[in-house]
C-alpha angles and dihedrals in degrees: 000000000000118000120213125196125199117214115207111210103152095274122143126244089272093053095251123133113245100219100143091242096100120100129002128304121233093252090054090051092048091050092048090049091051092050092050092047092053089051092049094047090051088054091051091050091048089051094052093046088051091052092051094047090049090051092050092049092050091050093049094046090050090049089052089051090051089046090053090051093052092046090051091053092048094050097046098044108102092224124057115235118262121271114268139043125311130177130195145152131248138176131232135154091006093303135105117234129194113212132189124202120193115186125186131171123257127190124283097033095301130131131207114220120194113195124194126183125194141158112261107281092003137107123271112284100181132021129186134174121212132190119200140155119268091241 
């Protein structure tokens, strides 16, 4: 017959010592959650800033395309535009654009044309200067 002795030393049923040092305390969990929340909030802000920047770049690029279209029309028209300032609206890429054209004479039968394209009610997104003959 084999005799077994059990030694009682304050250990649990699994044989692990219950010292209170195992696991995480509530304060540690709350601090970890706060740090994680701050990181997640920073990522959300970064994402919204990226979306705003992307929209601004898209608007500026589309305004440049519209500006190129207006410039091509002016350069291929047989007659130069009249001297002075003119404004108008056009549509491209499903958007409305407000353009301003300022024409002033230069020497030797040349005119300078300053073109500006903006969204209605917004600031200028694209600017270009052209020089062309009067006729």
